[in-house]
C-alpha positions as CSV (number, residue, x, y, z in Angstrom):
1,M,82.1,67.3,64.4
2,T,83.6,66.2,61.3
3,T,81.6,68.7,59.5
4,T,82.6,71.5,61.9
5,S,86.3,70.6,61.7
6,S,86.0,70.2,57.9
7,V,84.4,73.6,57.7
8,S,87.0,75.0,60.0
9,D,89.8,73.5,57.9
10,N,88.2,74.9,54.8
11,V,87.9,78.4,56.3
12,R,91.6,78.2,57.3
13,E,92.5,77.1,53.9
14,V,90.5,79.9,52.3
15,G,92.2,82.4,54.7
16,K,95.6,81.1,53.7
17,E,94.8,81.4,50.0
18,A,93.3,84.9,50.6
19,R,96.5,86.0,52.3
20,K,98.6,84.5,49.5
21,T,96.5,86.1,46.9
22,S,96.6,89.4,48.7
23,G,100.4,89.2,48.8
24,D,100.4,88.4,45.1
25,I,98.2,91.4,44.3
26,Q,100.4,93.7,46.4
27,S,103.5,92.3,44.6
28,D,101.8,92.8,41.3
29,L,100.8,96.4,42.2
30,Q,104.4,97.2,43.3
31,T,105.7,95.7,40.0
32,L,103.2,97.8,38.1
33,R,104.2,101.0,40.0
34,D,107.9,100.3,39.2
35,E,107.0,99.8,35.5
36,F,105.1,103.1,35.5
37,R,108.1,104.9,37.1
38,R,110.4,103.4,34.5
39,L,108.1,104.4,31.7
40,A,107.7,107.9,33.0
41,A,111.5,108.2,33.2
42,Q,111.9,107.0,29.6
43,V,109.3,109.4,28.4
44,G,110.9,112.2,30.3
45,N,114.3,111.4,28.7
46,M,112.7,111.3,25.3
47,V,111.1,114.7,25.8
48,A,114.3,116.2,27.1
49,D,116.2,114.7,24.1
50,K,113.6,116.1,21.6
51,G,113.8,119.5,23.3
52,T,117.5,119.5,23.1
53,E,117.4,118.5,19.4
54,A,114.8,121.3,18.7
55,W,117.0,123.8,20.5
56,Q,120.0,122.7,18.5
57,R,118.0,123.2,15.3
58,A,116.6,126.5,16.3
59,R,119.7,128.0,17.9
60,P,121.4,129.2,14.7
61,S,118.2,131.0,13.7
62,V,117.9,132.6,17.2
63,E,121.5,133.6,17.2
64,G,121.1,135.1,13.7
65,V,118.1,137.1,14.8
66,A,119.9,138.3,17.9
67,S,122.9,139.3,15.8
68,D,120.7,141.1,13.3
69,A,118.9,142.9,16.1
70,Q,122.2,144.0,17.7
71,E,123.4,145.3,14.3
72,K,120.1,147.2,13.8
73,G,120.6,148.7,17.3
74,R,124.1,149.9,16.4
75,E,122.8,151.4,13.2
76,A,120.1,153.2,15.1
77,V,122.5,154.6,17.6
78,D,124.8,155.8,14.8
79,A,121.8,157.4,13.0
80,V,120.8,159.2,16.2
81,R,124.4,160.4,16.7
82,D,124.5,161.7,13.1
83,V,121.2,163.6,13.6
84,T,122.4,165.0,16.9
85,D,125.7,166.1,15.3
86,N,123.9,167.7,12.4
87,F,121.4,169.5,14.7
88,V,124.2,170.8,16.9
89,D,126.1,172.0,13.8
90,A,123.0,173.7,12.5
91,I,122.4,175.5,15.8
92,D,126.0,176.6,16.0
93,E,125.8,178.0,12.4
94,S,122.5,179.7,13.1
95,I,123.9,181.3,16.3
96,K,126.9,182.6,14.3
97,E,125.0,183.9,11.3
98,R,121.7,185.1,13.0
99,P,122.2,185.3,16.8
100,Y,119.1,187.4,17.5
101,T,116.8,185.3,15.3
102,T,118.1,182.1,16.9
103,L,117.6,183.5,20.4
104,A,114.0,184.6,19.5
105,L,113.2,181.1,18.1
106,F,114.5,179.4,21.2
107,A,112.5,181.8,23.4
108,I,109.3,181.0,21.5
109,V,110.0,177.3,21.6
110,G,110.7,177.5,25.4
111,F,107.5,179.5,25.9
112,F,105.4,176.9,24.1
113,L,107.0,174.0,25.9
114,G,106.5,175.8,29.2
115,T,102.7,176.3,28.5
116,M,102.3,172.7,27.4
117,W,104.1,171.4,30.5
118,R,101.8,173.3,32.8
119,R,98.7,171.6,31.4
């Protein structure tokens, strides 16, 4: 019986140690998870800071390009207005000086546009 009770005591002792070790492993795993979360947060903050710094460095260039594009757009609109004004002036002058020729030209242009549109 001594052997049986000794074995039984040993089994209980092993069970206690296994439960204790299991608890330690779970605690260690939880600590490891917490450390990974903290590390991920730090890396995320570093990436966000680097992104903000990069945007701060690039922003003047982007604003400059946008300003240049806006200025080019204004220049293009002004050029189209000038061409339109010149075209209208030329048509007005042509109608005053050669009304029948101008009418014939517009009739021909209208005819060609009409045939092209039908296709």
